[in-house]
C-alpha positions in Angstrom: -139.3 31.0 130.3 -137.6 32.7 127.4 -137.9 31.4 123.9 -135.3 30.8 121.2 -135.9 30.6 117.4 -133.6 28.7 115.2 -133.4 26.3 112.3 -132.7 22.6 113.2 -131.9 20.2 110.4 -133.8 22.3 107.9 -136.9 23.0 110.0 -137.8 26.2 111.9 -137.9 25.6 115.6 -139.2 27.7 118.5 -138.6 26.3 122.0 -138.4 27.4 125.6 -135.3 27.2 127.7 -134.5 27.7 131.3 -131.9 30.1 132.5 -128.4 28.6 132.3 -129.3 25.8 129.9 -126.7 25.0 127.2 -127.4 24.0 123.6 -126.8 20.3 124.3 -129.6 20.3 126.8 -131.9 22.1 124.5 -131.3 19.7 121.6 -131.6 16.5 123.7 -134.2 17.5 126.3 -136.4 20.0 124.4 -136.0 18.9 120.8 -135.5 15.1 121.2 -132.2 15.0 119.2 -130.1 12.2 120.7 -127.0 12.0 118.4 -125.0 14.7 120.3 -123.9 12.9 123.5 -123.1 14.3 126.9 -119.6 13.1 127.7 -118.2 15.9 129.8 -120.7 18.8 129.8 -120.1 21.6 130.3 -116.3 21.2 130.1 -115.9 20.9 126.3 -113.2 18.3 126.5 -114.5 15.2 124.7 -116.2 16.4 121.5 -119.1 14.0 121.8 -121.6 16.9 121.5 -120.2 18.2 118.2 -122.8 19.9 116.0 -122.7 22.2 113.0 -123.6 25.8 113.7 -124.0 27.8 110.4 -122.0 25.1 108.7 -119.1 25.0 111.2 -118.3 22.4 113.9 -119.1 23.6 117.4 -119.4 22.0 120.8 -123.1 22.2 122.0 -122.2 22.0 125.7 -120.2 25.2 125.5 -122.9 27.4 124.0 -125.7 28.9 126.0 -129.3 28.4 124.8 -129.7 32.0 123.9 -126.9 31.7 121.4 -129.2 29.5 119.3 -131.2 32.6 118.2 -131.3 32.8 114.4 -128.7 30.1 113.9 -128.8 27.2 111.5 -128.1 24.1 113.5 -127.3 20.7 111.9 -126.8 17.5 113.8 -125.9 14.0 112.6 -129.6 13.3 111.9 -129.7 16.3 109.5 -126.6 15.6 107.4 -127.2 14.9 103.7 -128.1 11.3 103.1 -125.1 10.7 100.8 -122.7 12.0 103.5 -124.3 9.8 106.1 -124.0 6.7 104.0 -120.4 7.4 103.0 -119.3 8.0 106.5 -121.2 5.1 108.0 -119.9 2.6 105.4 -116.3 3.8 105.9 -116.4 3.6 109.7 -117.7 0.1 109.6 -115.3 -0.9 106.8 -112.3 0.3 108.7 -113.3 -1.1 112.1 -113.4 2.4 113.6 -116.2 1.8 116.0 -115.9 0.1 119.4 -118.3 1.3 122.1 -119.5 4.0 119.7 -120.3 6.7 122.2 -117.9 9.3 120.8 -118.6 8.4 117.1 -121.6 10.6 116.3 -119.6 13.7 117.3 -116.6 12.5 115.3 -118.8 11.7 112.2 -120.4 15.1 112.4 -117.0 16.8 112.3 -115.9 14.4 109.6 -118.9 15.6 107.5 -117.4 19.1 107.5 -114.2 17.6 106.3 -116.0 16.0 103.4 -117.7 19.2 102.5 -114.4 21.1 102.5 -112.5 18.5 100.6 -110.1 17.7 103.4 -111.2 14.2 104.3 -108.4 12.5 102.3 -105.6 14.6 103.9 -104.6 12.6 106.9 -102.7 15.5 108.6 -105.7 17.7 108.2 -108.0 15.0 109.6 -105.8 14.4 112.6 -105.7 18.1 113.4 -109.4 18.4 113.1 -109.9 15.5 115.5 -107.7 17.0 118.2 -110.8 18.1 120.1 -112.2 14.6 120.3 -111.5 11.9 122.9 -111.8 8.2 122.1 -110.7 5.6 124.6 -111.4 2.5 122.5 -110.0 2.7 119.1 -106.6 4.4 119.4 -107.6 7.0 116.8 -105.7 5.4 113.8 -108.7 3.5 112.5 -110.9 6.6 112.9 -108.4 8.5 110.7 -108.5 5.6 108.3 -112.3 5.7 108.2 -112.4 9.4 107.4 -109.9 9.0 104.6 -111.9 6.1 103.2 -115.1 8.2 103.5 -113.3 10.8 101.4 -112.5 8.2 98.8 -116.2 7.1 98.7 -117.3 10.7 98.5 -115.0 11.5 95.6 -115.9 8.2 94.0 -119.6 9.0 93.7 -120.6 6.8 96.7 -118.9 3.6 95.8 -116.8 1.7 98.3 -113.6 1.0 96.2 -111.8 -0.9 98.9 -112.6 -4.6 99.6 -110.3 -4.7 102.6 -109.8 -2.2 105.5 -106.5 -0.2 105.4 -105.3 -2.3 108.4 -106.2 -5.7 107.2 -103.2 -7.7 108.5 -103.8 -10.3 111.1 -101.5 -12.5 113.1 -102.2 -15.7 111.1 -100.5 -14.2 108.1 -97.2 -14.8 109.8 -97.9 -18.5 109.7 -99.0 -18.6 106.1 -102.7 -18.5 106.8 -105.2 -16.4 104.8 -108.6 -15.1 105.5 -111.6 -13.9 103.5 -112.0 -10.2 102.8 -113.7 -8.3 105.5 -116.8 -7.1 103.7 -116.5 -8.1 100.1 -117.9 -4.7 99.0 -120.9 -5.1 101.4 -121.6 -4.8 105.0 -122.4 -8.4 105.8 -120.4 -11.3 107.2 -120.0 -14.5 105.2 -119.9 -16.6 108.3 -117.1 -18.8 109.7 -113.6 -17.8 108.4 -114.6 -14.3 107.5 -114.1 -11.0 109.3 -117.3 -9.8 110.7 -118.3 -6.1 110.6 -119.1 -4.3 113.9 -122.5 -5.5 115.2 -125.0 -2.7 114.6 -122.0 -0.7 113.3 -124.1 1.4 111.0 -126.5 2.4 113.8 -123.5 3.4 115.9 -122.0 5.5 113.1 -125.3 7.2 112.4 -126.1 8.0 116.1 -129.1 5.7 116.0 -127.9 3.3 118.7 -129.5 4.3 122.0 -127.5 4.4 125.2 -128.9 4.6 128.7 -128.9 8.4 128.7 -130.9 8.3 125.5 -133.8 6.3 126.9 -137.1 8.0 127.7 -140.5 6.8 128.9 -143.7 8.5 130.0 -143.5 9.6 133.6 -139.8 8.7 133.9 -138.0 10.2 136.9 -134.4 11.4 137.1 -131.9 11.0 139.8 -129.2 13.4 140.9 -126.4 12.4 143.3 -125.4 15.0 145.9 -121.6 14.7 146.4 -119.5 16.2 149.2 -118.0 19.5 148.2 -115.2 19.1 150.7 -112.5 16.3 150.9 -112.8 16.1 154.7 -115.8 17.5 156.6 -118.3 16.5 159.2 -121.8 16.1 157.9 -123.9 18.1 160.4 -127.3 18.0 158.6 -128.3 16.8 155.1 -131.6 18.8 155.0 -133.6 16.0 153.3 -136.8 17.3 154.8 -136.4 20.7 153.0 -135.5 19.1 149.7 -138.5 16.9 149.6 -140.8 19.9 149.6 -139.2 21.3 146.4 -141.4 21.2 143.2 -141.1 17.9 141.4 -139.0 16.1 144.0 -140.4 12.6 144.7 -137.9 11.1 147.1 -134.6 11.8 148.8 -132.4 8.8 149.6 -129.8 9.0 152.4 -127.8 6.6 154.5 -130.9 6.0 156.6 -132.5 4.2 153.6 -129.7 1.6 153.2 -130.8 -1.7 154.7 -128.0 -3.7 156.1 -124.3 -3.1 155.5 -123.6 0.3 154.1 -119.9 -0.2 153.3 -118.2 -1.5 150.2 -114.7 -1.9 148.9 -112.5 -4.1 146.6 -110.3 -5.5 149.3 -111.4 -3.9 152.6 -115.0 -2.7 152.9 -114.3 0.8 154.1 -116.2 3.0 151.7 -119.7 4.0 152.7 -122.3 4.0 149.9 -123.8 7.1 151.6 -122.1 9.2 154.3 -124.6 9.7 157.1 -125.2 12.7 159.2 -122.7 12.9 162.0 -120.0 11.1 159.9 -116.9 12.6 158.2 -116.4 12.6 154.5 -113.1 11.2 153.0 -113.1 12.7 149.5 -115.1 15.0 147.3 -116.7 11.9 145.7 -118.5 10.8 148.8 -122.2 10.5 148.3 -124.4 12.4 150.7 -127.8 11.9 149.1 -129.7 10.8 146.0 -132.6 13.1 144.9 -135.2 11.7 142.6 -137.5 14.1 140.7 
């Protein structure tokens, strides 16, 4: 297999890569870097895999492995400690984290905004985030967080705000008050106080593992084989030929399902696997599951 030589978070790296691999696969599978996430690879829509290539934000899933040659690659793990702290504190302070899956890519791009002095310009931040998808936060709190990070960065690392920018809550309409969210720290004071996001700092720093980040010795991987046609008769699945391929341990088909093979919310009319001799109903129908 061909080799590529590049700098990763300040260290020289030489690694092998298979033909057709993209940079995201090299970073995650070959180098063990887990902060860039696979949200849509290789479509380049979500921004979860954002890294810095020679100091500029780029999508790792859109670059081929050979494009790493001679490049300086920085991921969230390799950002300067002061930037990481400023961004993490700001994202927790402003409540900009929900599920957190998209956040490492956003924080990495935000770091480039800090470096260029644009983090406090809301219009510039919004434009920079146009390539990132987030289905949890509604974006506004993310914009708040990056602006607050800009303030922290310009203020020498101090968190000047004791309240998030959006600190109003429904009880204020009834004359009720509440304690400040963080009181200059990142801990909750208990009942009656706003609590920061649980493990929020880990989410912001890309240190929170998701299922796709888990690894264990001897772990196998599964690949679902979907129908390529919305309506077609399955003549033969070819499981016998697949099982002879290098590394393949098992091929699951409809024959392996014990009992009822159909599911559905109201009417059980959707087969978990489409069997040989049956007809597919959509391109999402499952034909087989290959474990290797």
